[in-house]
PDB file of N, CA, C and O in Angstrom:
ATOM      1  N   MET A   1      16.961   8.435 196.903  1.00  0.00           N
ATOM      2  CA  MET A   1      16.508   9.201 197.989  1.00  0.00           C
ATOM      3  C   MET A   1      15.679  10.425 197.529  1.00  0.00           C
ATOM      4  O   MET A   1      16.235  11.136 196.692  1.00  0.00           O
ATOM      5  N   GLU A   2      14.535  10.761 197.905  1.00  0.00           N
ATOM      6  CA  GLU A   2      13.748  11.545 197.736  1.00  0.00           C
ATOM      7  C   GLU A   2      14.012  12.975 198.209  1.00  0.00           C
ATOM      8  O   GLU A   2      14.030  13.151 199.428  1.00  0.00           O
ATOM      9  N   LYS A   3      14.222  14.037 197.383  1.00  0.00           N
ATOM     10  CA  LYS A   3      14.444  15.287 197.904  1.00  0.00           C
ATOM     11  C   LYS A   3      13.302  16.089 198.416  1.00  0.00           C
ATOM     12  O   LYS A   3      12.229  16.156 197.817  1.00  0.00           O
ATOM     13  N   LYS A   4      13.562  16.714 199.569  1.00  0.00           N
ATOM     14  CA  LYS A   4      12.412  17.481 200.079  1.00  0.00           C
ATOM     15  C   LYS A   4      12.244  18.755 199.347  1.00  0.00           C
ATOM     16  O   LYS A   4      13.269  19.366 199.043  1.00  0.00           O
ATOM     17  N   PRO A   5      11.010  19.273 199.001  1.00  0.00           N
ATOM     18  CA  PRO A   5      10.780  20.645 198.416  1.00  0.00           C
ATOM     19  C   PRO A   5      11.297  21.581 199.354  1.00  0.00           C
ATOM     20  O   PRO A   5      11.310  21.427 200.575  1.00  0.00           O
ATOM     21  N   ASN A   6      11.815  22.776 198.574  1.00  0.00           N
ATOM     22  CA  ASN A   6      12.434  23.904 199.504  1.00  0.00           C
ATOM     23  C   ASN A   6      11.456  24.470 200.354  1.00  0.00           C
ATOM     24  O   ASN A   6      10.288  24.083 200.328  1.00  0.00           O
ATOM     25  N   LEU A   7      11.904  25.457 201.186  1.00  0.00           N
ATOM     26  CA  LEU A   7      11.055  25.855 202.079  1.00  0.00           C
ATOM     27  C   LEU A   7       9.907  26.728 201.709  1.00  0.00           C
ATOM     28  O   LEU A   7       8.841  26.764 202.325  1.00  0.00           O
ATOM     29  N   PHE A   8      10.261  27.553 200.467  1.00  0.00           N
ATOM     30  CA  PHE A   8       8.996  28.322 199.840  1.00  0.00           C
ATOM     31  C   PHE A   8       8.063  27.389 199.197  1.00  0.00           C
ATOM     32  O   PHE A   8       6.871  27.684 199.108  1.00  0.00           O
ATOM     33  N   ALA A   9       8.482  26.392 198.787  1.00  0.00           N
ATOM     34  CA  ALA A   9       7.312  25.443 197.974  1.00  0.00           C
ATOM     35  C   ALA A   9       6.586  24.679 199.144  1.00  0.00           C
ATOM     36  O   ALA A   9       5.467  24.236 198.884  1.00  0.00           O
ATOM     37  N   ARG A  10       7.073  24.488 200.334  1.00  0.00           N
ATOM     38  CA  ARG A  10       6.379  23.840 201.483  1.00  0.00           C
ATOM     39  C   ARG A  10       5.375  25.216 201.957  1.00  0.00           C
ATOM     40  O   ARG A  10       4.186  24.956 202.139  1.00  0.00           O
ATOM     41  N   ILE A  11       5.720  26.308 202.107  1.00  0.00           N
ATOM     42  CA  ILE A  11       4.974  27.312 202.526  1.00  0.00           C
ATOM     43  C   ILE A  11       3.713  27.320 201.583  1.00  0.00           C
ATOM     44  O   ILE A  11       2.556  27.193 201.986  1.00  0.00           O
ATOM     45  N   LYS A  12       4.072  27.477 200.353  1.00  0.00           N
ATOM     46  CA  LYS A  12       3.037  27.705 199.241  1.00  0.00           C
ATOM     47  C   LYS A  12       2.081  26.594 199.490  1.00  0.00           C
ATOM     48  O   LYS A  12       0.899  26.913 199.616  1.00  0.00           O
ATOM     49  N   ASP A  13       2.420  25.291 199.585  1.00  0.00           N
ATOM     50  CA  ASP A  13       1.575  24.310 199.618  1.00  0.00           C
ATOM     51  C   ASP A  13       0.565  24.262 201.053  1.00  0.00           C
ATOM     52  O   ASP A  13      -0.620  23.929 201.080  1.00  0.00           O
ATOM     53  N   TRP A  14       1.309  24.644 202.064  1.00  0.00           N
ATOM     54  CA  TRP A  14       0.632  24.909 203.266  1.00  0.00           C
ATOM     55  C   TRP A  14      -0.670  25.896 203.033  1.00  0.00           C
ATOM     56  O   TRP A  14      -1.805  25.631 203.428  1.00  0.00           O
ATOM     57  N   PHE A  15      -0.343  26.910 202.420  1.00  0.00           N
ATOM     58  CA  PHE A  15      -1.317  27.984 202.352  1.00  0.00           C
ATOM     59  C   PHE A  15      -2.434  27.555 201.253  1.00  0.00           C
ATOM     60  O   PHE A  15      -3.600  27.940 201.328  1.00  0.00           O
ATOM     61  N   ILE A  16      -1.968  26.760 200.281  1.00  0.00           N
ATOM     62  CA  ILE A  16      -3.043  26.173 199.420  1.00  0.00           C
ATOM     63  C   ILE A  16      -3.857  25.145 200.187  1.00  0.00           C
ATOM     64  O   ILE A  16      -5.055  25.145 199.905  1.00  0.00           O
ATOM     65  N   ASP A  17      -3.501  24.375 200.988  1.00  0.00           N
ATOM     66  CA  ASP A  17      -4.132  23.386 201.891  1.00  0.00           C
ATOM     67  C   ASP A  17      -4.997  24.085 202.814  1.00  0.00           C
ATOM     68  O   ASP A  17      -6.120  23.631 203.032  1.00  0.00           O
ATOM     69  N   MET A  18      -4.602  25.127 203.373  1.00  0.00           N
ATOM     70  CA  MET A  18      -5.180  25.904 204.449  1.00  0.00           C
ATOM     71  C   MET A  18      -6.454  26.486 203.756  1.00  0.00           C
ATOM     72  O   MET A  18      -7.539  26.425 204.333  1.00  0.00           O
ATOM     73  N   LYS A  19      -6.319  27.069 202.475  1.00  0.00           N
ATOM     74  CA  LYS A  19      -7.388  27.540 201.819  1.00  0.00           C
ATOM     75  C   LYS A  19      -8.589  26.523 201.351  1.00  0.00           C
ATOM     76  O   LYS A  19      -9.772  26.844 201.241  1.00  0.00           O
ATOM     77  N   ALA A  20      -8.076  25.339 201.121  1.00  0.00           N
ATOM     78  CA  ALA A  20      -8.990  24.292 200.644  1.00  0.00           C
ATOM     79  C   ALA A  20      -9.660  23.773 202.010  1.00  0.00           C
ATOM     80  O   ALA A  20     -10.780  23.271 201.908  1.00  0.00           O
ATOM     81  N   GLU A  21      -9.096  23.849 203.213  1.00  0.00           N
ATOM     82  CA  GLU A  21      -9.682  23.358 204.433  1.00  0.00           C
ATOM     83  C   GLU A  21     -10.616  24.566 204.692  1.00  0.00           C
ATOM     84  O   GLU A  21     -11.706  24.278 205.186  1.00  0.00           O
ATOM     85  N   PHE A  22     -10.405  25.666 204.478  1.00  0.00           N
ATOM     86  CA  PHE A  22     -11.477  26.987 205.078  1.00  0.00           C
ATOM     87  C   PHE A  22     -12.647  26.778 204.098  1.00  0.00           C
ATOM     88  O   PHE A  22     -13.730  27.119 204.575  1.00  0.00           O
ATOM     89  N   LYS A  23     -12.688  26.254 202.726  1.00  0.00           N
ATOM     90  CA  LYS A  23     -13.666  26.148 201.888  1.00  0.00           C
ATOM     91  C   LYS A  23     -14.758  24.955 202.467  1.00  0.00           C
ATOM     92  O   LYS A  23     -15.947  24.923 202.149  1.00  0.00           O
ATOM     93  N   ARG A  24     -14.173  24.109 203.268  1.00  0.00           N
ATOM     94  CA  ARG A  24     -14.812  23.072 203.753  1.00  0.00           C
ATOM     95  C   ARG A  24     -15.644  23.330 205.226  1.00  0.00           C
ATOM     96  O   ARG A  24     -16.529  22.618 205.700  1.00  0.00           O
ATOM     97  N   VAL A  25     -15.161  24.380 205.697  1.00  0.00           N
ATOM     98  CA  VAL A  25     -15.731  24.814 206.985  1.00  0.00           C
ATOM     99  C   VAL A  25     -17.288  25.180 206.840  1.00  0.00           C
ATOM    100  O   VAL A  25     -17.759  25.839 205.913  1.00  0.00           O
ATOM    101  N   VAL A  26     -18.014  24.630 207.935  1.00  0.00           N
ATOM    102  CA  VAL A  26     -19.318  25.151 208.014  1.00  0.00           C
ATOM    103  C   VAL A  26     -19.510  26.162 209.069  1.00  0.00           C
ATOM    104  O   VAL A  26     -19.522  25.842 210.258  1.00  0.00           O
ATOM    105  N   TRP A  27     -19.669  27.435 208.643  1.00  0.00           N
ATOM    106  CA  TRP A  27     -19.654  28.479 209.596  1.00  0.00           C
ATOM    107  C   TRP A  27     -21.108  28.514 210.221  1.00  0.00           C
ATOM    108  O   TRP A  27     -22.083  28.198 209.539  1.00  0.00           O
ATOM    109  N   PRO A  28     -21.217  28.903 211.516  1.00  0.00           N
ATOM    110  CA  PRO A  28     -22.694  28.995 211.975  1.00  0.00           C
ATOM    111  C   PRO A  28     -23.140  30.337 211.504  1.00  0.00           C
ATOM    112  O   PRO A  28     -22.417  31.228 211.057  1.00  0.00           O
ATOM    113  N   SER A  29     -24.488  30.357 211.673  1.00  0.00           N
ATOM    114  CA  SER A  29     -25.073  31.617 211.418  1.00  0.00           C
ATOM    115  C   SER A  29     -24.876  32.513 212.569  1.00  0.00           C
ATOM    116  O   SER A  29     -24.380  32.155 213.638  1.00  0.00           O
ATOM    117  N   PHE A  30     -25.358  33.887 212.246  1.00  0.00           N
ATOM    118  CA  PHE A  30     -25.154  34.872 213.338  1.00  0.00           C
ATOM    119  C   PHE A  30     -26.129  34.633 214.516  1.00  0.00           C
ATOM    120  O   PHE A  30     -25.840  34.832 215.696  1.00  0.00           O
ATOM    121  N   SER A  31     -27.219  34.221 214.094  1.00  0.00           N
ATOM    122  CA  SER A  31     -28.258  33.820 215.146  1.00  0.00           C
ATOM    123  C   SER A  31     -27.930  32.637 216.099  1.00  0.00           C
ATOM    124  O   SER A  31     -28.314  32.620 217.268  1.00  0.00           O
ATOM    125  N   LYS A  32     -27.197  31.653 215.527  1.00  0.00           N
ATOM    126  CA  LYS A  32     -26.706  30.462 216.195  1.00  0.00           C
ATOM    127  C   LYS A  32     -25.611  30.992 217.130  1.00  0.00           C
ATOM    128  O   LYS A  32     -25.530  30.542 218.273  1.00  0.00           O
ATOM    129  N   VAL A  33     -24.771  31.926 216.686  1.00  0.00           N
ATOM    130  CA  VAL A  33     -23.568  32.394 217.544  1.00  0.00           C
ATOM    131  C   VAL A  33     -24.177  33.208 218.517  1.00  0.00           C
ATOM    132  O   VAL A  33     -23.641  33.101 219.620  1.00  0.00           O
ATOM    133  N   LYS A  34     -25.110  33.976 218.460  1.00  0.00           N
ATOM    134  CA  LYS A  34     -25.720  34.697 219.506  1.00  0.00           C
ATOM    135  C   LYS A  34     -26.455  33.894 220.662  1.00  0.00           C
ATOM    136  O   LYS A  34     -26.425  34.215 221.850  1.00  0.00           O
ATOM    137  N   LYS A  35     -27.114  32.808 220.132  1.00  0.00           N
ATOM    138  CA  LYS A  35     -27.805  31.924 220.929  1.00  0.00           C
ATOM    139  C   LYS A  35     -26.684  31.272 221.918  1.00  0.00           C
ATOM    140  O   LYS A  35     -26.788  31.249 223.144  1.00  0.00           O
ATOM    141  N   ASN A  36     -25.501  30.700 221.101  1.00  0.00           N
ATOM    142  CA  ASN A  36     -24.611  29.927 221.853  1.00  0.00           C
ATOM    143  C   ASN A  36     -23.893  30.901 222.925  1.00  0.00           C
ATOM    144  O   ASN A  36     -23.704  30.614 224.107  1.00  0.00           O
ATOM    145  N   THR A  37     -23.550  32.040 222.324  1.00  0.00           N
ATOM    146  CA  THR A  37     -22.857  32.987 223.368  1.00  0.00           C
ATOM    147  C   THR A  37     -23.607  33.325 224.597  1.00  0.00           C
ATOM    148  O   THR A  37     -23.042  33.414 225.687  1.00  0.00           O
ATOM    149  N   LEU A  38     -25.025  33.537 224.412  1.00  0.00           N
ATOM    150  CA  LEU A  38     -25.812  33.873 225.574  1.00  0.00           C
ATOM    151  C   LEU A  38     -25.932  32.638 226.300  1.00  0.00           C
ATOM    152  O   LEU A  38     -25.946  32.766 227.524  1.00  0.00           O
ATOM    153  N   THR A  39     -26.028  31.400 225.809  1.00  0.00           N
ATOM    154  CA  THR A  39     -25.990  30.206 226.738  1.00  0.00           C
ATOM    155  C   THR A  39     -24.642  30.000 227.474  1.00  0.00           C
ATOM    156  O   THR A  39     -24.641  29.509 228.602  1.00  0.00           O
ATOM    157  N   VAL A  40     -23.625  30.325 226.927  1.00  0.00           N
ATOM    158  CA  VAL A  40     -22.365  30.347 227.688  1.00  0.00           C
ATOM    159  C   VAL A  40     -22.278  31.334 228.850  1.00  0.00           C
ATOM    160  O   VAL A  40     -21.842  30.980 229.945  1.00  0.00           O
ATOM    161  N   ILE A  41     -22.729  32.671 228.579  1.00  0.00           N
ATOM    162  CA  ILE A  41     -22.749  33.454 229.696  1.00  0.00           C
ATOM    163  C   ILE A  41     -23.421  33.138 230.618  1.00  0.00           C
ATOM    164  O   ILE A  41     -22.842  33.106 231.704  1.00  0.00           O
ATOM    165  N   LEU A  42     -24.957  32.765 230.578  1.00  0.00           N
ATOM    166  CA  LEU A  42     -25.789  32.322 231.510  1.00  0.00           C
ATOM    167  C   LEU A  42     -25.294  31.253 232.308  1.00  0.00           C
ATOM    168  O   LEU A  42     -25.558  31.252 233.510  1.00  0.00           O
ATOM    169  N   PHE A  43     -24.507  30.202 231.726  1.00  0.00           N
ATOM    170  CA  PHE A  43     -24.067  29.152 232.414  1.00  0.00           C
ATOM    171  C   PHE A  43     -22.970  29.541 233.205  1.00  0.00           C
ATOM    172  O   PHE A  43     -22.882  29.114 234.356  1.00  0.00           O
ATOM    173  N   VAL A  44     -22.117  30.304 232.728  1.00  0.00           N
ATOM    174  CA  VAL A  44     -20.935  30.994 233.644  1.00  0.00           C
ATOM    175  C   VAL A  44     -21.520  31.543 234.767  1.00  0.00           C
ATOM    176  O   VAL A  44     -21.183  31.126 235.875  1.00  0.00           O
ATOM    177  N   LEU A  45     -22.499  32.577 234.627  1.00  0.00           N
ATOM    178  CA  LEU A  45     -23.046  33.341 235.758  1.00  0.00           C
ATOM    179  C   LEU A  45     -23.693  32.165 236.748  1.00  0.00           C
ATOM    180  O   LEU A  45     -23.500  32.234 237.961  1.00  0.00           O
ATOM    181  N   ALA A  46     -24.379  31.211 236.232  1.00  0.00           N
ATOM    182  CA  ALA A  46     -24.987  30.300 236.989  1.00  0.00           C
ATOM    183  C   ALA A  46     -24.049  29.510 237.934  1.00  0.00           C
ATOM    184  O   ALA A  46     -24.394  29.174 239.067  1.00  0.00           O
ATOM    185  N   VAL A  47     -22.903  29.252 237.420  1.00  0.00           N
ATOM    186  CA  VAL A  47     -21.859  28.332 238.133  1.00  0.00           C
ATOM    187  C   VAL A  47     -21.176  29.409 239.103  1.00  0.00           C
ATOM    188  O   VAL A  47     -20.981  29.133 240.287  1.00  0.00           O
ATOM    189  N   GLY A  48     -20.869  30.483 238.626  1.00  0.00           N
ATOM    190  CA  GLY A  48     -20.304  31.506 239.513  1.00  0.00           C
ATOM    191  C   GLY A  48     -21.128  31.809 240.846  1.00  0.00           C
ATOM    192  O   GLY A  48     -20.640  31.959 241.966  1.00  0.00           O
ATOM    193  N   ILE A  49     -22.350  31.863 240.529  1.00  0.00           N
ATOM    194  CA  ILE A  49     -23.343  31.927 241.824  1.00  0.00           C
ATOM    195  C   ILE A  49     -23.480  30.834 242.721  1.00  0.00           C
ATOM    196  O   ILE A  49     -23.778  31.003 243.903  1.00  0.00           O
ATOM    197  N   VAL A  50     -23.230  29.474 242.099  1.00  0.00           N
ATOM    198  CA  VAL A  50     -23.261  28.531 242.957  1.00  0.00           C
ATOM    199  C   VAL A  50     -21.890  28.346 243.792  1.00  0.00           C
ATOM    200  O   VAL A  50     -21.788  27.902 244.936  1.00  0.00           O
ATOM    201  N   ILE A  51     -20.928  28.768 242.992  1.00  0.00           N
ATOM    202  CA  ILE A  51     -19.424  28.786 243.873  1.00  0.00           C
ATOM    203  C   ILE A  51     -19.513  29.810 244.920  1.00  0.00           C
ATOM    204  O   ILE A  51     -19.115  29.580 246.062  1.00  0.00           O
ATOM    205  N   TRP A  52     -20.056  31.008 244.547  1.00  0.00           N
ATOM    206  CA  TRP A  52     -20.078  32.071 245.571  1.00  0.00           C
ATOM    207  C   TRP A  52     -20.900  31.514 246.844  1.00  0.00           C
ATOM    208  O   TRP A  52     -20.453  31.620 247.986  1.00  0.00           O
ATOM    209  N   LEU A  53     -22.127  30.919 246.553  1.00  0.00           N
ATOM    210  CA  LEU A  53     -22.978  30.466 247.694  1.00  0.00           C
ATOM    211  C   LEU A  53     -22.138  29.298 248.459  1.00  0.00           C
ATOM    212  O   LEU A  53     -22.146  29.296 249.689  1.00  0.00           O
ATOM    213  N   LEU A  54     -21.526  28.459 247.852  1.00  0.00           N
ATOM    214  CA  LEU A  54     -20.786  27.231 248.502  1.00  0.00           C
ATOM    215  C   LEU A  54     -19.789  27.975 249.371  1.00  0.00           C
ATOM    216  O   LEU A  54     -19.724  27.763 250.582  1.00  0.00           O
ATOM    217  N   ASP A  55     -19.000  28.862 248.733  1.00  0.00           N
ATOM    218  CA  ASP A  55     -17.868  29.756 249.528  1.00  0.00           C
ATOM    219  C   ASP A  55     -18.463  30.421 250.492  1.00  0.00           C
ATOM    220  O   ASP A  55     -17.818  30.476 251.540  1.00  0.00           O
ATOM    221  N   TRP A  56     -19.526  30.963 250.477  1.00  0.00           N
ATOM    222  CA  TRP A  56     -20.261  31.714 251.718  1.00  0.00           C
ATOM    223  C   TRP A  56     -20.793  30.743 252.783  1.00  0.00           C
ATOM    224  O   TRP A  56     -20.822  31.036 253.978  1.00  0.00           O
ATOM    225  N   LEU A  57     -21.237  29.496 252.251  1.00  0.00           N
ATOM    226  CA  LEU A  57     -21.708  28.615 253.233  1.00  0.00           C
ATOM    227  C   LEU A  57     -20.883  27.930 254.001  1.00  0.00           C
ATOM    228  O   LEU A  57     -21.170  27.551 255.137  1.00  0.00           O
ATOM    229  N   PHE A  58     -19.511  27.674 253.267  1.00  0.00           N
ATOM    230  CA  PHE A  58     -18.527  27.013 253.934  1.00  0.00           C
ATOM    231  C   PHE A  58     -17.757  28.135 254.886  1.00  0.00           C
ATOM    232  O   PHE A  58     -17.252  27.698 255.920  1.00  0.00           O
ATOM    233  N   GLY A  59     -17.650  29.382 254.638  1.00  0.00           N
ATOM    234  CA  GLY A  59     -17.015  30.269 255.176  1.00  0.00           C
ATOM    235  C   GLY A  59     -17.812  30.417 256.703  1.00  0.00           C
ATOM    236  O   GLY A  59     -17.210  30.402 257.777  1.00  0.00           O
ATOM    237  N   LEU A  60     -19.348  30.567 256.544  1.00  0.00           N
ATOM    238  CA  LEU A  60     -20.063  30.447 257.641  1.00  0.00           C
ATOM    239  C   LEU A  60     -20.033  29.353 258.600  1.00  0.00           C
ATOM    240  O   LEU A  60     -20.190  29.500 259.812  1.00  0.00           O
ATOM    241  N   GLY A  61     -19.816  28.215 257.987  1.00  0.00           N
ATOM    242  CA  GLY A  61     -19.694  27.037 258.766  1.00  0.00           C
ATOM    243  C   GLY A  61     -18.238  27.039 259.518  1.00  0.00           C
ATOM    244  O   GLY A  61     -18.200  26.639 260.681  1.00  0.00           O
ATOM    245  N   MET A  62     -17.168  27.436 258.941  1.00  0.00           N
ATOM    246  CA  MET A  62     -16.128  27.725 259.525  1.00  0.00           C
ATOM    247  C   MET A  62     -16.022  28.667 260.567  1.00  0.00           C
ATOM    248  O   MET A  62     -15.495  28.370 261.639  1.00  0.00           O
ATOM    249  N   ALA A  63     -16.474  29.754 260.332  1.00  0.00           N
ATOM    250  CA  ALA A  63     -16.720  30.798 261.456  1.00  0.00           C
ATOM    251  C   ALA A  63     -17.601  30.283 262.568  1.00  0.00           C
ATOM    252  O   ALA A  63     -17.413  30.798 263.670  1.00  0.00           O
ATOM    253  N   LEU A  64     -18.480  29.406 262.472  1.00  0.00           N
ATOM    254  CA  LEU A  64     -19.272  28.906 263.387  1.00  0.00           C
ATOM    255  C   LEU A  64     -18.479  27.813 264.263  1.00  0.00           C
ATOM    256  O   LEU A  64     -18.768  27.684 265.453  1.00  0.00           O
ATOM    257  N   LEU A  65     -17.438  26.998 263.641  1.00  0.00           N
ATOM    258  CA  LEU A  65     -16.775  26.038 264.340  1.00  0.00           C
ATOM    259  C   LEU A  65     -15.597  26.720 265.132  1.00  0.00           C
ATOM    260  O   LEU A  65     -15.172  26.326 266.219  1.00  0.00           O
ATOM    261  N   ILE A  66     -15.106  27.869 264.378  1.00  0.00           N
ATOM    262  CA  ILE A  66     -13.974  28.461 265.241  1.00  0.00           C
ATOM    263  C   ILE A  66     -14.400  29.308 266.348  1.00  0.00           C
ATOM    264  O   ILE A  66     -13.581  29.600 267.219  1.00  0.00           O
ATOM    265  N   ASN A  67     -15.621  29.738 266.403  1.00  0.00           N
ATOM    266  CA  ASN A  67     -16.162  30.474 267.516  1.00  0.00           C
ATOM    267  C   ASN A  67     -16.828  29.821 268.424  1.00  0.00           C
ATOM    268  O   ASN A  67     -17.549  30.491 269.164  1.00  0.00           O
ATOM    269  N   ARG A  68     -16.770  28.413 268.605  1.00  0.00           N
ATOM    270  CA  ARG A  68     -17.341  27.603 269.634  1.00  0.00           C
ATOM    271  C   ARG A  68     -16.729  27.727 270.756  1.00  0.00           C
ATOM    272  O   ARG A  68     -17.108  27.090 271.739  1.00  0.00           O
TER     273      ARG A  68
END
């Protein structure tokens, strides 16, 4: 039966593997990060405005139905 390495050996192996994985990561450039961040902010604002308008329209519709 194969014996498992002790806790410290497993932790050491985990850190070695993690370091190797970080070397393979392709990090985006700062300009790409800025562009993507701006895109996300604009999209969130647009969706928020659409939801606000729908809420306002449905509220107006409900008020008209209730006041009949």
